[in-house]
Structure formats: C-alpha cells, structure tokens
PADREN-590184 format. One record per residue: residue number from 1; residue in one letter; x, y, z of N, C-alpha, C, O in turn. Coordinates in nm, 4 decimals, m for minus. Layout:
<pts>
nr: NUM rest: A nu: X nv: Y nw: Z cau: X cav: Y caw: Z cu: X cv: Y cw: Z ou: X ov: Y ow: Z;
...
</pts>
This chain:
<pts>
nr: 1 rest: X nu: 1.4667 nv: m0.6072 nw: m1.5751 cau: 1.5088 cav: m0.4957 caw: m1.4935 cu: 1.6225 cv: m0.5412 cw: m1.4029 ou: 1.6167 ov: m0.6495 ow: m1.3447;
nr: 2 rest: X nu: 1.7230 nv: m0.4604 nw: m1.3915 cau: 1.8382 cav: m0.4938 caw: m1.3087 cu: 1.7992 cv: m0.4935 cw: m1.1611 ou: 1.7338 ov: m0.4012 ow: m1.1127;
nr: 3 rest: X nu: 1.8401 nv: m0.5973 nw: m1.0919 cau: 1.8123 cav: m0.6068 caw: m0.9489 cu: 1.9269 cv: m0.5433 cw: m0.8719 ou: 2.0435 ov: m0.5625 ow: m0.9063;
nr: 4 rest: X nu: 1.8945 nv: m0.4689 nw: m0.7697 cau: 1.9968 cav: m0.4121 caw: m0.6835 cu: 1.9490 cv: m0.4193 cw: m0.5400 ou: 1.8291 ov: m0.4132 ow: m0.5127;
nr: 5 rest: X nu: 2.0414 nv: m0.4320 nw: m0.4509 cau: 2.0088 cav: m0.4352 caw: m0.3092 cu: 2.0100 cv: m0.2940 cw: m0.2539 ou: 2.0984 ov: m0.2140 ow: m0.2843;
nr: 6 rest: X nu: 1.9113 nv: m0.2657 nw: m0.1730 cau: 1.9027 cav: m0.1362 caw: m0.1065 cu: 1.9079 cv: m0.1622 cw: 0.0430 ou: 1.8323 ov: m0.2438 ow: 0.0957;
nr: 7 rest: X nu: 1.9961 nv: m0.0935 nw: 0.1096 cau: 2.0076 cav: m0.1087 caw: 0.2539 cu: 1.9507 cv: 0.0157 cw: 0.3202 ou: 1.9899 ov: 0.1282 ow: 0.2893;
nr: 8 rest: X nu: 1.8581 nv: m0.0067 nw: 0.4116 cau: 1.8058 cav: 0.1050 caw: 0.4902 cu: 1.8383 cv: 0.0779 cw: 0.6355 ou: 1.8403 ov: m0.0366 ow: 0.6807;
nr: 9 rest: X nu: 1.8628 nv: 0.1825 nw: 0.7056 cau: 1.8992 cav: 0.1701 caw: 0.8463 cu: 1.8000 cv: 0.2490 cw: 0.9304 ou: 1.7666 ov: 0.3632 ow: 0.8989;
nr: 10 rest: X nu: 1.7547 nv: 0.1879 nw: 1.0350 cau: 1.6629 cav: 0.2554 caw: 1.1267 cu: 1.7284 cv: 0.3800 cw: 1.1861 ou: 1.6605 ov: 0.4776 ow: 1.2179;
nr: 11 rest: X nu: 1.8608 nv: 0.3758 nw: 1.2006 cau: 1.9332 cav: 0.4880 caw: 1.2608 cu: 1.9430 cv: 0.6088 cw: 1.1672 ou: 1.9516 ov: 0.7224 ow: 1.2138;
nr: 12 rest: X nu: 1.9419 nv: 0.5851 nw: 1.0354 cau: 1.9594 cav: 0.6957 caw: 0.9412 cu: 1.8333 cv: 0.7284 cw: 0.8618 ou: 1.8358 ov: 0.8172 ow: 0.7766;
nr: 13 rest: X nu: 1.7245 nv: 0.6593 nw: 0.8879 cau: 1.5985 cav: 0.6814 caw: 0.8167 cu: 1.4918 cv: 0.7185 cw: 0.9185 ou: 1.4816 ov: 0.6560 ow: 1.0240;
nr: 14 rest: X nu: 1.4121 nv: 0.8204 nw: 0.8869 cau: 1.3096 cav: 0.8567 caw: 0.9856 cu: 1.2095 cv: 0.7423 cw: 1.0007 ou: 1.1906 ov: 0.6624 ow: 0.9090;
nr: 15 rest: X nu: 1.1469 nv: 0.7357 nw: 1.1155 cau: 1.0656 cav: 0.6197 caw: 1.1527 cu: 0.9476 cv: 0.5967 cw: 1.0580 ou: 0.9103 ov: 0.4822 ow: 1.0326;
nr: 16 rest: X nu: 0.8895 nv: 0.7030 nw: 1.0066 cau: 0.7751 cav: 0.6884 caw: 0.9168 cu: 0.8203 cv: 0.6280 cw: 0.7841 ou: 0.7581 ov: 0.5343 ow: 0.7342;
nr: 17 rest: X nu: 0.9278 nv: 0.6811 nw: 0.7270 cau: 0.9806 cav: 0.6284 caw: 0.6009 cu: 1.0232 cv: 0.4834 cw: 0.6192 ou: 0.9948 ov: 0.3992 ow: 0.5340;
nr: 18 rest: X nu: 1.0906 nv: 0.4540 nw: 0.7284 cau: 1.1357 cav: 0.3176 caw: 0.7555 cu: 1.0161 cv: 0.2227 cw: 0.7614 ou: 1.0200 ov: 0.1142 ow: 0.7032;
nr: 19 rest: X nu: 0.9116 nv: 0.2625 nw: 0.8304 cau: 0.7916 cav: 0.1798 caw: 0.8428 cu: 0.7274 cv: 0.1540 cw: 0.7066 ou: 0.6884 ov: 0.0412 ow: 0.6766;
nr: 20 rest: X nu: 0.7164 nv: 0.2577 nw: 0.6249 cau: 0.6543 cav: 0.2431 caw: 0.4932 cu: 0.7373 cv: 0.1521 cw: 0.4033 ou: 0.6814 ov: 0.0684 ow: 0.3325;
nr: 21 rest: X nu: 0.8684 nv: 0.1669 nw: 0.4048 cau: 0.9549 cav: 0.0806 caw: 0.3238 cu: 0.9365 cv: m0.0649 cw: 0.3641 ou: 0.9263 ov: m0.1522 ow: 0.2780;
nr: 22 rest: X nu: 0.9323 nv: m0.0916 nw: 0.4932 cau: 0.9119 cav: m0.2288 caw: 0.5406 cu: 0.7752 cv: m0.2816 cw: 0.4969 ou: 0.7630 ov: m0.3975 ow: 0.4570;
nr: 23 rest: X nu: 0.6733 nv: m0.1974 nw: 0.5043 cau: 0.5396 cav: m0.2399 caw: 0.4627 cu: 0.5334 cv: m0.2691 cw: 0.3127 ou: 0.4681 ov: m0.3645 ow: 0.2707;
nr: 24 rest: X nu: 0.6015 nv: m0.1868 nw: 0.2319 cau: 0.6071 cav: m0.2136 caw: 0.0878 cu: 0.6734 cv: m0.3480 cw: 0.0610 ou: 0.6262 ov: m0.4254 ow: m0.0222;
nr: 25 rest: X nu: 0.7819 nv: m0.3755 nw: 0.1310 cau: 0.8522 cav: m0.5022 caw: 0.1124 cu: 0.7614 cv: m0.6194 cw: 0.1491 ou: 0.7541 ov: m0.7181 ow: 0.0759;
nr: 26 rest: X nu: 0.6922 nv: m0.6082 nw: 0.2628 cau: 0.6027 cav: m0.7153 caw: 0.3061 cu: 0.4878 cv: m0.7336 cw: 0.2074 ou: 0.4487 ov: m0.8465 ow: 0.1776;
nr: 27 rest: X nu: 0.4337 nv: m0.6232 nw: 0.1569 cau: 0.3229 cav: m0.6315 caw: 0.0606 cu: 0.3686 cv: m0.6985 cw: m0.0683 ou: 0.2942 ov: m0.7766 ow: m0.1276;
nr: 28 rest: X nu: 0.4883 nv: m0.6688 nw: m0.1110 cau: 0.5434 cav: m0.7316 caw: m0.2305 cu: 0.5565 cv: m0.8822 cw: m0.2109 ou: 0.5241 ov: m0.9604 ow: m0.3003;
nr: 29 rest: X nu: 0.6040 nv: m0.9216 nw: m0.0943 cau: 0.6191 cav: m1.0645 caw: m0.0651 cu: 0.4841 cv: m1.1352 cw: m0.0617 ou: 0.4711 ov: m1.2462 ow: m0.1131;
nr: 30 rest: X nu: 0.3836 nv: m1.0718 nw: m0.0016 cau: 0.2489 cav: m1.1294 caw: 0.0034 cu: 0.1925 cv: m1.1421 cw: m0.1382 ou: 0.1323 ov: m1.2440 ow: m0.1722;
nr: 31 rest: X nu: 0.2117 nv: m1.0393 nw: m0.2201 cau: 0.1629 cav: m1.0431 caw: m0.3577 cu: 0.2254 cv: m1.1558 cw: m0.4376 ou: 0.1567 ov: m1.2245 ow: m0.5131;
nr: 32 rest: X nu: 0.3554 nv: m1.1751 nw: m0.4211 cau: 0.4227 cav: m1.2845 caw: m0.4917 cu: 0.3686 cv: m1.4187 cw: m0.4455 ou: 0.3439 ov: m1.5074 ow: m0.5271;
nr: 33 rest: X nu: 0.3501 nv: m1.4339 nw: m0.3152 cau: 0.2996 cav: m1.5608 caw: m0.2619 cu: 0.1559 cv: m1.5863 cw: m0.3078 ou: 0.1197 ov: m1.6993 ow: m0.3407;
nr: 34 rest: X nu: 0.0746 nv: m1.4806 nw: m0.3097 cau: m0.0675 cav: m1.4959 caw: m0.3421 cu: m0.0924 cv: m1.5088 cw: m0.4922 ou: m0.1719 ov: m1.5925 ow: m0.5351;
nr: 35 rest: X nu: m0.0245 nv: m1.4258 nw: m0.5724 cau: m0.0537 cav: m1.4190 caw: m0.7158 cu: 0.0566 cv: m1.4767 cw: m0.8044 ou: 0.0342 ov: m1.5028 ow: m0.9226;
nr: 36 rest: X nu: 0.1749 nv: m1.4966 nw: m0.7478 cau: 0.2859 cav: m1.5509 caw: m0.8254 cu: 0.3478 cv: m1.4532 cw: m0.9240 ou: 0.4267 ov: m1.4930 ow: m1.0097;
nr: 37 rest: X nu: 0.3127 nv: m1.3259 nw: m0.9125 cau: 0.3692 cav: m1.2218 caw: m0.9990 cu: 0.3966 cv: m1.0974 cw: m0.9156 ou: 0.3445 ov: m1.0823 ow: m0.8051;
nr: 38 rest: X nu: 0.4793 nv: m1.0084 nw: m0.9703 cau: 0.5019 cav: m0.8800 caw: m0.9048 cu: 0.4740 cv: m0.7687 cw: m1.0057 ou: 0.4218 ov: m0.7951 ow: m1.1141;
nr: 39 rest: X nu: 0.5075 nv: m0.6478 nw: m0.9718 cau: 0.4759 cav: m0.5359 caw: m1.0600 cu: 0.5676 cv: m0.5264 cw: m1.1812 ou: 0.5489 ov: m0.4388 ow: m1.2655;
nr: 40 rest: X nu: 0.6655 nv: m0.6139 nw: m1.1913 cau: 0.7480 cav: m0.6211 caw: m1.3118 cu: 0.6780 cv: m0.6992 cw: m1.4227 ou: 0.7317 ov: m0.7130 ow: m1.5326;
nr: 41 rest: X nu: 0.5597 nv: m0.7497 nw: m1.3946 cau: 0.4860 cav: m0.8299 caw: m1.4923 cu: 0.4587 cv: m0.7487 cw: m1.6185 ou: 0.4505 ov: m0.6260 ow: m1.6145;
nr: 42 rest: X nu: 0.4451 nv: m0.8183 nw: m1.7288 cau: 0.4240 cav: m0.7515 caw: m1.8577 cu: 0.2976 cv: m0.7992 cw: m1.9284 ou: 0.2780 ov: m0.7719 ow: m2.0468;
nr: 43 rest: X nu: 0.2118 nv: m0.8705 nw: m1.8555 cau: 0.0932 cav: m0.9294 caw: m1.9180 cu: m0.0301 cv: m0.8404 cw: m1.9133 ou: m0.1353 ov: m0.8802 ow: m1.9633;
nr: 44 rest: X nu: m0.0207 nv: m0.7224 nw: m1.8554 cau: m0.1362 cav: m0.6333 caw: m1.8477 cu: m0.1209 cv: m0.5175 cw: m1.9450 ou: m0.0108 ov: m0.4681 ow: m1.9692;
nr: 45 rest: X nu: m0.2341 nv: m0.4755 nw: m2.0002 cau: m0.2345 cav: m0.3568 caw: m2.0857 cu: m0.2378 cv: m0.2323 cw: m1.9972 ou: m0.2610 ov: m0.2408 ow: m1.8766;
nr: 46 rest: X nu: m0.2144 nv: m0.1183 nw: m2.0585 cau: m0.2217 cav: 0.0076 caw: m1.9847 cu: m0.3606 cv: 0.0251 cw: m1.9227 ou: m0.3722 ov: 0.0696 ow: m1.8086;
nr: 47 rest: X nu: m0.4655 nv: m0.0095 nw: m1.9971 cau: m0.6012 cav: 0.0034 caw: m1.9437 cu: m0.6236 cv: m0.0897 cw: m1.8249 ou: m0.6938 ov: m0.0532 ow: m1.7306;
nr: 48 rest: X nu: m0.5657 nv: m0.2079 nw: m1.8282 cau: m0.5782 cav: m0.2993 caw: m1.7143 cu: m0.5054 cv: m0.2445 cw: m1.5916 ou: m0.5550 ov: m0.2564 ow: m1.4796;
nr: 49 rest: X nu: m0.3877 nv: m0.1842 nw: m1.6124 cau: m0.3169 cav: m0.1216 caw: m1.4998 cu: m0.4014 cv: m0.0081 cw: m1.4412 ou: m0.4113 ov: 0.0064 ow: m1.3194;
nr: 50 rest: X nu: m0.4614 nv: 0.0711 nw: m1.5284 cau: m0.5471 cav: 0.1812 caw: m1.4822 cu: m0.6652 cv: 0.1261 cw: m1.4033 ou: m0.7000 ov: 0.1804 ow: m1.2985;
nr: 51 rest: X nu: m0.7270 nv: 0.0196 nw: m1.4520 cau: m0.8399 cav: m0.0421 caw: m1.3821 cu: m0.7987 cv: m0.0887 cw: m1.2429 ou: m0.8695 ov: m0.0641 ow: m1.1452;
nr: 52 rest: X nu: m0.6843 nv: m0.1558 nw: m1.2339 cau: m0.6346 cav: m0.2006 caw: m1.1030 cu: m0.6150 cv: m0.0810 cw: m1.0093 ou: m0.6548 ov: m0.0857 ow: m0.8929;
nr: 53 rest: X nu: m0.5541 nv: 0.0250 nw: m1.0602 cau: m0.5295 cav: 0.1435 caw: m0.9777 cu: m0.6609 cv: 0.2064 cw: m0.9315 ou: m0.6731 ov: 0.2464 ow: m0.8157;
nr: 54 rest: X nu: m0.7588 nv: 0.2152 nw: m1.0209 cau: m0.8887 cav: 0.2710 caw: m0.9826 cu: m0.9537 cv: 0.1881 cw: m0.8722 ou: m1.0069 ov: 0.2433 ow: m0.7759;
nr: 55 rest: X nu: m0.9495 nv: 0.0577 nw: m0.8858 cau: m1.0105 cav: m0.0291 caw: m0.7847 cu: m0.9405 cv: m0.0145 cw: m0.6502 ou: m1.0061 ov: m0.0120 ow: m0.5461;
nr: 56 rest: X nu: m0.8084 nv: m0.0049 nw: m0.6516 cau: m0.7342 cav: 0.0140 caw: m0.5266 cu: m0.7698 cv: 0.1475 cw: m0.4617 ou: m0.7849 ov: 0.1552 ow: m0.3397;
nr: 57 rest: X nu: m0.7832 nv: 0.2518 nw: m0.5422 cau: m0.8184 cav: 0.3829 caw: m0.4878 cu: m0.9622 cv: 0.3857 cw: m0.4358 ou: m0.9906 ov: 0.4514 ow: m0.3356;
nr: 58 rest: X nu: m1.0517 nv: 0.3158 nw: m0.5024 cau: m1.1892 cav: 0.3071 caw: m0.4517 cu: m1.1903 cv: 0.2394 cw: m0.3146 ou: m1.2611 ov: 0.2833 ow: m0.2239;
nr: 59 rest: X nu: m1.1121 nv: 0.1329 nw: m0.2997 cau: m1.1017 cav: 0.0672 caw: m0.1691 cu: m1.0478 cv: 0.1644 cw: m0.0650 ou: m1.0982 ov: 0.1700 ow: 0.0472;
nr: 60 rest: X nu: m0.9457 nv: 0.2408 nw: m0.1016 cau: m0.8867 cav: 0.3364 caw: m0.0074 cu: m0.9894 cv: 0.4400 cw: 0.0372 ou: m0.9941 ov: 0.4762 ow: 0.1548;
nr: 61 rest: X nu: m1.0713 nv: 0.4876 nw: m0.0557 cau: m1.1755 cav: 0.5848 caw: m0.0208 cu: m1.2759 cv: 0.5233 cw: 0.0760 ou: m1.3207 ov: 0.5900 ow: 0.1692;
nr: 62 rest: X nu: m1.3113 nv: 0.3976 nw: 0.0549 cau: m1.4030 cav: 0.3299 caw: 0.1471 cu: m1.3425 cv: 0.3204 cw: 0.2869 ou: m1.4111 ov: 0.3450 ow: 0.3861;
nr: 63 rest: X nu: m1.2153 nv: 0.2851 nw: 0.2949 cau: m1.1489 cav: 0.2756 caw: 0.4254 cu: m1.1454 cv: 0.4121 cw: 0.4935 ou: m1.1705 ov: 0.4223 ow: 0.6136;
nr: 64 rest: X nu: m1.1144 nv: 0.5172 nw: 0.4172 cau: m1.1110 cav: 0.6518 caw: 0.4746 cu: m1.2486 cv: 0.6949 cw: 0.5240 ou: m1.2595 ov: 0.7573 ow: 0.6296;
nr: 65 rest: X nu: m1.3520 nv: 0.6628 nw: 0.4499 cau: m1.4877 cav: 0.6980 caw: 0.4924 cu: m1.5234 cv: 0.6268 cw: 0.6223 ou: m1.5831 ov: 0.6869 ow: 0.7116;
nr: 66 rest: X nu: m1.4876 nv: 0.5004 nw: 0.6331 cau: m1.5154 cav: 0.4249 caw: 0.7557 cu: m1.4416 cv: 0.4861 cw: 0.8745 ou: m1.4996 ov: 0.5038 ow: 0.9817;
nr: 67 rest: X nu: m1.3144 nv: 0.5183 nw: 0.8553 cau: m1.2357 cav: 0.5808 caw: 0.9622 cu: m1.2976 cv: 0.7145 cw: 1.0016 ou: m1.3056 ov: 0.7470 ow: 1.1201;
nr: 68 rest: X nu: m1.3411 nv: 0.7916 nw: 0.9033 cau: m1.4046 cav: 0.9210 caw: 0.9283 cu: m1.5314 cv: 0.9036 cw: 1.0114 ou: m1.5535 ov: 0.9776 ow: 1.1072;
nr: 69 rest: X nu: m1.6143 nv: 0.8062 nw: 0.9753 cau: m1.7374 cav: 0.7813 caw: 1.0505 cu: m1.7076 cv: 0.7402 cw: 1.1941 ou: m1.7744 ov: 0.7856 ow: 1.2870;
nr: 70 rest: X nu: m1.6090 nv: 0.6555 nw: 1.2123 cau: m1.5713 cav: 0.6128 caw: 1.3477 cu: m1.5275 cv: 0.7329 cw: 1.4299 ou: m1.5674 ov: 0.7471 ow: 1.5454;
nr: 71 rest: X nu: m1.4453 nv: 0.8195 nw: 1.3710 cau: m1.3969 cav: 0.9374 caw: 1.4432 cu: m1.5108 cv: 1.0344 cw: 1.4727 ou: m1.5159 ov: 1.0921 ow: 1.5813;
nr: 72 rest: X nu: m1.6024 nv: 1.0533 nw: 1.3772 cau: m1.7170 cav: 1.1411 caw: 1.4014 cu: m1.8018 cv: 1.0879 cw: 1.5164 ou: m1.8452 ov: 1.1647 ow: 1.6022;
nr: 73 rest: X nu: m1.8254 nv: 0.9584 nw: 1.5186 cau: m1.9031 cav: 0.8981 caw: 1.6271 cu: m1.8311 cv: 0.9110 cw: 1.7603 ou: m1.8942 ov: 0.9370 ow: 1.8627;
nr: 74 rest: X nu: m1.7000 nv: 0.8931 nw: 1.7597 cau: m1.6220 cav: 0.9062 caw: 1.8829 cu: m1.6318 cv: 1.0483 cw: 1.9369 ou: m1.6474 ov: 1.0685 ow: 2.0573;
nr: 75 rest: X nu: m1.6225 nv: 1.1470 nw: 1.8471 cau: m1.6304 cav: 1.2867 caw: 1.8897 cu: m1.7690 cv: 1.3208 cw: 1.9427 ou: m1.7804 ov: 1.3957 ow: 2.0397;
nr: 76 rest: X nu: m1.8746 nv: 1.2678 nw: 1.8817 cau: m2.0108 cav: 1.2918 caw: 1.9298 cu: m2.0294 cv: 1.2343 cw: 2.0696 ou: m2.0926 ov: 1.2968 ow: 2.1547;
nr: 77 rest: X nu: m1.9750 nv: 1.1162 nw: 2.0932 cau: m1.9885 cav: 1.0523 caw: 2.2241 cu: m1.9132 cv: 1.1268 cw: 2.3329 ou: m1.9503 ov: 1.1200 ow: 2.4501;
nr: 78 rest: X nu: m1.8073 nv: 1.1980 nw: 2.2950 cau: m1.7273 cav: 1.2682 caw: 2.3954 cu: m1.7797 cv: 1.4080 cw: 2.4243 ou: m1.7250 ov: 1.4777 ow: 2.5097;
nr: 79 rest: X nu: m1.8853 nv: 1.4506 nw: 2.3543 cau: m1.9418 cav: 1.5846 caw: 2.3778 cu: m2.0261 cv: 1.5878 cw: 2.5020 ou: m2.0812 ov: 1.6923 ow: 2.5366;
</pts>
C-alpha cells in the first residue's frame, strides 16, 4: 500500500476529530510495538478478522455497561 503523509492542524480540525486522529495514531504505534504488525498485515483470514472485530466489540459493550452502572449509581446517590 502506498504510504502518504497526512497533515492535520488543530486550527482547521474540530477538537473531537483532532483528538480521535491522535488517538488512532497512538494506538497504531502501541500495536506495532506490542505485536510487531499493523492492519496492513496479510496473515489473517476473513474469519479471523471477523473474530478479532467481534472480540473488540464485546469488550466495548462491557466497558459501556460498566460506565452505565457507574452513572446509574451516581444518579441514585444524588436523589
């Protein structure tokens, strides 16, 4: 895949988009350091990619449930 440089500017990008782009970059760097591969890898089958995605989404649902419980408890305490 052809590599290209992308320049983003805090002045011309809204703060949420800028934050997410920076987080994606940092996550990519951590993944390379931890696993030695990035998403350009070609050693996984389509089913393996699907499995990885399912596991990531299951984790996300767990995090959302925990956040929801914390917020519900906070609201109960403030009543």
